[in-house]
DRENBA-874877 format. One record per residue (C-alpha): x, y, z; residue in three letters. Coordinates in steps of 0.001 Angstrom, whole numbers, plus 524288, in hexadecimal, padded with zeros to 5 digits. Example, Ala and Ser with C-alpha at 12.3 -4.5 7.8 and 13.67 -1.06 7.14 Angstrom:
BEGIN
8300C7EE6C81E78ala/835667FBDC81BE4ser/
//
This chain:
BEGIN
5E8B930ABD54A2Cmet/5ED742FDAA54472lys/5E7842F6A95507Bglu/5D9CD2FAC754A23phe/5DBC82F40A53C8Cleu/5DF2B2E60754112gln/5D5942DF0B537CDhis/5DD222DA0152DE3lys/5D39A2DFFA522EFile/5DB7C2ECEB525D9phe/5E8852E6D352328ser/5E2C22E218515BCval/5DD572EFD95120Bile/5EB052F4E151526ala/5F1EF2EBDD50CF2thr/5E6562EE1C5022Bala/5E8892FBF0503C9ser/5F5FA2FD82501DCasp/5F6872F3CB4F694glu/5EC002FE224EF44leu/5F395309EE4F3E3asn/5E6C730CFA4FBCFgln/5E6C431661508B1gln/5DD0130FE650FB0ser/5D59B3111051E27tyr/5CAB230B8F525C0val/5C346315E55298Bile/5B59A31A0E52FFCgly/5ADF8313D55396Fgly/5B6F5307A953B22phe/5C20B3103D53E97val/5B8B63185B548F7arg/5B35630A4054EF9asp/5C13830511550A6leu/5C389312165597Dphe/5B7C230F9255F63leu/5B9593011E560E5his/5AC482FD35559D9arg/5AB7A2F1EC552B0pro/5AB6F2F69454367ser/5AA832EB6253988lys/5A8F72F6A852D17asp/5B5582FACF52835ile/5B783307EB51ED8asp/5C3BD306E151769val/5C77B3142750EC0val/5D169313C75063Dthr/5D71B31EC54FB7Aile/5D534318784EFA1gly/5CA7030CC94EB9Dser/5C3C2307864F710gly/5BD2D2FD124EF06ile/5CBE42F8694E886asp/5D0542F7914F887leu/5C4F02EFA34FCE3ala/5C6BD2E54A4F06Eglu/5D6932E4B94F360arg/5D2172E12F5022Dval/5C8212D87550033ala/5D20B2D0CA4F596glu/5DCA72D17950106met/5D0CF2CB2D50A27glu/5CE712BF53501A9gly/5C44E2C5434F7DEgly/5BBB62CAF95019Bval/5AF042CF9E4FA9Elys/5AFD92DD134F86Cval/5A3122E67F4F602ser/5A5B62F1B84EC6Eval/59DDC2FE2C4E99Ephe/5A443305864DF93arg/59B1F310854E081asn/59F74314234EDFEphe/5AE2730FED4EBFBgly/5ABA9306814F73Bthr/5AE0D2F7CB4F9CBala/5A9962EEC5504E2gln/5ADA92E2AB50B2Aleu/5AE652D9CD5161Elys/5B8F12D2F751E30val/5B7DA2C958527F9pro/5B9172CE2553625asp/5B68B2C412540CDgly/5A8FB2BEAD53EEFglu/5A5052C998536FEgly/5A9E22D38452C86tyr/5B1D62DF5E529BFleu/5AA5A2E8F851FA8glu/5B3562F0EA5199Fleu/5B1132FB0B51089glu/5BC27301F2507CAphe/5B95630FEA50188val/5C2853199F4FA63gly/5C4E53269F50363ala/5BB22330DB4FCB6arg/5B63033DDB4FFF2lys/5A7A93422C4FDD4glu/59F9C34BF54FB46ser/590B534DF84FD28tyr/5855D354E44F86Farg/57C2735BE55005Chis/57114354AA4FD22asp/575EE345AD4FE94ser/57EE133E0350859arg/58717337CC4FCD6lys/5923B33D6B4FB5Cpro/599E033DF34EE90thr/5A734335D34EF67val/5B3CF3380E4EB41glu/5C1E2331ED4EDECglu/5C8C4338634F811gly/5D3CB3368B50336thr/5D238330FD5101Bleu/5D12833EDE515A5glu/5C5403408850C88asp/5C01533440510EDasp/5C204336B651F7Dgln/5BBD63455B51CF5asn/5ACEE33F60518A6arg/5AC4B336CB52444arg/5A11F33AC652DE1asp/5A8AF33A5B53AABphe/5B5A933B8F53F7Cthr/5B5B832ECD54612ile/5B1AA3283453977asn/5BCB132F28531A8ala/5C81C3262853833leu/5D08D31ED452E81ala/5DAC5314F6532ADleu/5E4EF312CA52674ser/5E5B23052052027leu/5F2303063D519CCasn/5FD672FE0D51E06lys/605E53094151F21asp/5FCCD31119527D7ser/5F5C33059352CFDphe/5EBB1309D953886gly/5EEB7318A4537CBglu/5E1A33203B53B85leu/5DE3832CD653514leu/5D561334C853CC9asp/5D41D341F3534C1pro/5C8AB3483A53CF8phe/5CBF23425354C2Bgly/5C20E3378854C51gly/5CA04330CC556F6ile/5C97633C7055F72gln/5BA9533CAC55BBCasp/5B8F132EC055F40met/5BF66331F556CABhis/5B6B633C6756EFCasp/5AB853362D56B10lys/5A6E633FF856026ile/5A05F33F20552D4ile/5A70B349B75494Darg/5A65C34B2C53B7Dthr/5B36E34C1A5340Epro/5AF71357FB52C21leu/5A7083633E52EB2asp/599D435CF9533FDpro/590B2363A952C99asp/5968F35EEA52005ile/597E83515E52569thr/589973509852965tyr/584B23578E51D51ser/58C8B350FD51409asp/586593433F51888asp/57A31345955233Bpro/57B87336FA5273Aleu/587A4339EA52FFEarg/57EA034117538BCmet/5792A335DF53C1Emet/5865E32E1453CC7arg/58B5633838545BBala/57F41334BA54F39ile/5806B3279C54CE7arg/58F2E3270454FDEphe/58DB63307A55AFCala/5821B32622560EEthr/58AAB3197155D05gln/597AF31D8056297leu/591A23270A56E08glu/598E13343F567FEphe/595CF3400D567D4thr/594263492D55A53ile/59D433534F55A18glu/594773601E55C41ala/598C83664C54F4Easp/59455359B8548B9ser/587EC3587455037lys/584D13669954C1Fasp/585EF3643A53EE9ala/57D2E3579653F52ile/572A9362AE544A9thr/57527369F65393Earg/57473360A452EE5asn/56A1E358C1534E4val/55FBB35A4E52908lys/56A4C3551151E49arg/5675C3477F52660ile/55CE23469951C13his/5642D343D6510BCile/5674A33745515F6ile/55F7332BC5514B3ser/557253278C52008lys/55C0B3188A51F33glu/569A831EE9521DCarg/564E33270452BCEval/55CDD31B9C533A4phe/5699D3141053290asp/5718A31E7453C1Cglu/5653431E3354579met/566BA30F0E54627met/5755E30FCF54902lys/5710F31ACC55426ile/565AE310B0559D5ile/56FE0305D755A3Blys/5791930D925628Aser/57C5D30BCE5702Earg/574E33183F57335lys/56D0831CC956987pro/5678B328DA56F39ser/5753232EEA56C96ile/5718332EE555E14gly/563FD3344656044phe/5681833FE556969trp/5706D3433855F00leu/5664F3423555354leu/55D473498C55C11tyr/5689A3541755E50glu/56D223573755292thr/5603B355FB54AC7gly/5608A34B2E54257leu/555CC3436B54B04leu/54AF934D525473Bgln/54F5434B7B538D5glu/54FDB33C3253B50ile/54428339225458Cleu/53D933464B5487Apro/5339733CD955115glu/53EE633A7A55A28met/541A43486455BCAval/5333734B2C55FD6leu/535BA3444C56C17leu/53E7934E58572C2lys/53B97356B457CB0gly/5329C357445880Ethr/5248636013588E4glu/51F6C3649F59795thr/51121366F359AFElys/50B8A366CC5A86Aala/519BB365C75AF04gly/5193A358CA5A7F7arg/52419354E859DC8ser/526CC3491259486his/5349D342BE591A6lys/53B80345995873Aasp/538B3339A957E9Fasn/5458233D55573E1phe/54CA633B6857FF5thr/544C532FAE58527his/544433292557940thr/553F632921577ABleu/554DB3244958634glu/54C713190F58195val/554643169D575ECleu/561E03146657E24asp/55A4330CF65875Fasn/5563C3032257C3Cval/564B83037D575ABala/56AB22FE0D583E7gln/5606E2F3D4583B2asn/55FD82EFFD575DFser/5662A2EF3E56760glu/55A8E2EF1E56052asn/55B172FB6D55847pro/54C5A2FA8955550trp/548592FA2F5637Dleu/551C8306305656Farg/54A3830E2055ABBtrp/53D2E309B55628Eala/543C33125F56DFDala/5452131D615631Fval/536A131CE155F67phe/5300C3178356BD3his/52A3D324A2570D5asp/52C0632BD056175ile/51CCA32E2856218ala/51E713368856EF4lys/51D9B342AD569C4pro/512363409D560CEala/508E133B8C56CF8thr/50DB9343DA577EDlys/5027E3498C57EA8arg/50054350A458AB9trp/4F64234B045951Basp/4F23A353A95A09Dasp/4F1A3347545A737glu/4FDAA340235A2B2his/505553498F59EB5gly/50C963473A5908Btrp/5080F33AA958ACFthr/50BD43323857E57phe/5015332AF857BD1his/5029831FF157196asn/510DC3250456E3Dhis/514F1314FD56D32asp/50932313B056341tyr/50B0431EE755B8Aleu/519C431D4D55BBDgly/519FD310C4554A5ser/511FF3159254A67lys/51D37320C9547F2met/527A6318C95456Dleu/523BF312D65383Fleu/523BD3211D53263arg/530373231853AA5ile/5367E315C85340Ephe/5334B3193B528AAlys/537E9327BD52788arg/5454C3223252D4Dleu/545D83176A523BDlys/5469830D4152F7Bmet/5432B2FF9C52E0Fpro/533C62FD9F52C98leu/533C32EE6E52FE5gly/5350B2E7C053DCEasp/53CAD2F2AA5424Cgln/531772FC095410Cleu/528D62F1955466Flys/530442F02655326phe/533A62FE54556FEval/525193012455340gln/5216D2F58D55D65lys/52A8C2FAB856845met/5256A30950565F6val/5175330433566C7ala/519622FACA57313leu/522793032F57ADBhis/51A71306CC5856Eleu/513D62FA6958700arg/51CC92F46B590FBpro/51CB1300CB59869gln/50DDD3006859ACBval/510C42F23B59F39leu/51B722F7545A72Cser/512E7300CE5AE22glu/506932F7D05B093ser/5030C2EA885B5ACile/508FA2E16B5AB08val/4FC732D9765A4FCthr/500512CC0759CAFasp/4F6252D2D859331ser/4FF3F2DDEE5923Bala/50AD42D85F59146val/505682CCC358746arg/5023A2D8DB57E70arg/50F422DDF857F10leu/5157A2D15557BFAleu/50CB62D08656FE3phe/50ECC2DF1C56AC8asp/51D802DEB856C64ala/520302D0AE5692Fgly/52E5A2CD5E567BCasp/532852DBAC56A1Fasp/52C922DD1B57832val/53B212DCA557D4Basp/53F292E6BE57517asp/533282EEBE57A22leu/535B82EC795876Amet/545102F2AA584D6val/53E842FE2257E7Bleu/534B33007358A1Ecys/53EBD2FF9459401glu/546C6307FD58CA7ala/53D463126E58B60asp/53E57313D959C3Bile/546F83212059BB2thr/542163264C5A912ser/54C4D32E515B179lys/544B7328675BC47asn/54D2231D0D5C062glu/5427C316C25C8E3lys/53740318735BDFAlys/5417E312D55B520lys/542A2306ED5BC2Agln/53655304915BF7Darg/5323D304995B0D9phe/53C812FB7D5AEA3leu/538B52F22B5B7DBlys/52B9C2F3B45B363asn/52F8F2EEA15A63Aphe/536ED2E3BB5AB45ala/52B492DF725B0E4leu/525842E15F5A3CDval/52F1A2D85859DD0arg/52DEF2CD295A66Bile/51F6D2CEBC5A3FDlys/5215D2CDD759473leu/529982C18D59892lys/5212A2BABE59FF4glu/513CE2BD3B597B1val/51CFC2B96A58B7Bglu/5209F2AD63591C8glu/511F42A9B359567lys/50A7F2AE5F5890Easp/513E52AED457E74arg/50F882BAF957881ile/51BBB2BFD05722Earg/518E12BFB4561DCasn/50C0E2B909564B3trp/501BC2B62A55D2Bgln/4F4CB2B0B0562BFpro/4F3612A2C256335pro/4E6542A221559A4val/4EA162A90354BADasn/4E1762ACB8542E3gly/4E0B12A18E53A1Cglu/4DB9329A96545BFthr/4D1B02A4B6548A4ile/4CB862A41153A2Emet/4CABC2952153993glu/4C3BF294FF54762thr/4BADD29FAD541A7phe/4BB4029CD7533FBgly/4BF142A990531FEleu/4C5E52B0A852718lys/4D1002BBA2529F2pro/4C75E2C5A753130ser/4C7A32D0F753AFDarg/4C0D82C5A6544FFglu/4CD1C2BDD2542EBval/4D4B12C939547B8gly/4CAD92CD30551A4asp/4CC4B2BF55555F1leu/4DC8C2BE9E555C9lys/4DC812CA3A55D18leu/4D2B32C6625683Cala/4DC1B2B9E056AC4ile/4E7E22C1BD56B32arg/4E2532CC205747Eglu/4DCC52C15257E37ala/4EA6C2BB0457EB6ile/4F2892C785580F1leu/4E7A42CB2158B14asp/4EA312BE5259291gly/4DC552BA0A58FF6glu/4DF8A2AD11588B8ile/4ED802A5915899Apro/4F59C2A7F857D5Easn/4F1E82982C577E6glu/4EA2D2950E56CFAphe/4DF2428E3357424glu/4DB9D2970457D2Aasp/4DE412A2E15721Aala/4D4A4299D5568E5tyr/4CAB6298705737Alys/4CAAD2A64057429phe/4C9C52A8585658Cleu/4BB212A09056579leu/4B53D2A78556FF3ile/4B94B2B4F2569A2lys/4B5102AFEB55C53gly/4A70C2AB14560ADval/4A5C42B7E2568EEglu/4A8DF2BEB755986met/49DEB2B6145533Egly/4A7B32ADDF54C96leu/4A41E29D4F54AEEval/4AF262936C54D85val/4B2B728C37541ABlys/4BDB3283DA546EEarg/4C16B2836B555E7asn/4D0BD27F9D556B3phe/4CFAD27BEE563C4leu/4C60226F9756054glu/4CF6926B24556B0asn/
//
């Protein structure tokens, strides 16, 4: 396997290891990714002896590269140039671990390479390549990780119940790797996740969300969400999403399975956007349908205001999952609140006024909104689907035309509050707000052009109607 270790840093580690009389190996994800032909810049080196001593010797041989030492953990890190970027190396002494039931933080002691491989989460992450000169590049694969990669299987090296109970985050990692690599979780391992789902609650919300984010960023994120649902983890992490599952029939009329639909929308968005927060918007776009589901004898099943209620539910969900509460939350809320608007436009005669309002409300996010809305078309009727997509294409054209003509995206009315107050001698008050709103609505409705002079004339008329006296007329200056 020497052909895999061409970078000169590996020969440096080999020389340093022999000088220190330590057996050293590159292990884990870097080795896995070599065999899967995936790029990787993170290298884990395990050595029988001191990882810190080895790192410091390697750094010295590399011309005094800076070493970051973490003595409490017995690890050291350094970076070496690699083309336009860097390889990041972590050195650690081989160890074995034991766990308490109430914590995923192990008790660690020195061990052998076999001990270190035994503690790995999955067989594909237990592969090691020797870095000593007499055995350079030799593969150590005690659990059949190479065969599991060939068979596209995620499997634990030891008893999966012990592996997942010791560190329940490994359940999330199993699903994340299955999603990223599009592998299958081995049956016994998947069953063990199901048996240990309650253990996920000893893991911090931040670590769980980090794994969820990696699932979301995958090529086909629905794989991960199906596995979360099938194992029961989704019920523990995001029960609101589980409520979307299932259909109900009344008077011969059924609604669709909104869980399956949501995952189809998620994959559709993933095909067209790398934005993880737009993908989260796909996850949440129908989250309020269970709460708003009603039966109407005339219209059948309805979900009125699920867009509005869904956007309101997100703050509580984001807080619980320790998701970011800043611009990311606002973006997802906006997408959920507006996701029906383009559909309404596509089903009726599109007026300039309606398009202006959509542009005003969506701002710079209107293009992302259209991606979400087009992804929301999951009908199995191909003719119906193509008709919707054709109508959305017309909406896109109309959005572009109105934007070029009226410049509404991220727009503020041409007459601001300060001008209103100077014109009528007002202080900040409800009257100022009412006049600003009247000007905005008149422009959005197309009553007046989006220009200062026209908006100001409109202001004077409205002010007089409200009984206000003009103190200063800007058009006379």
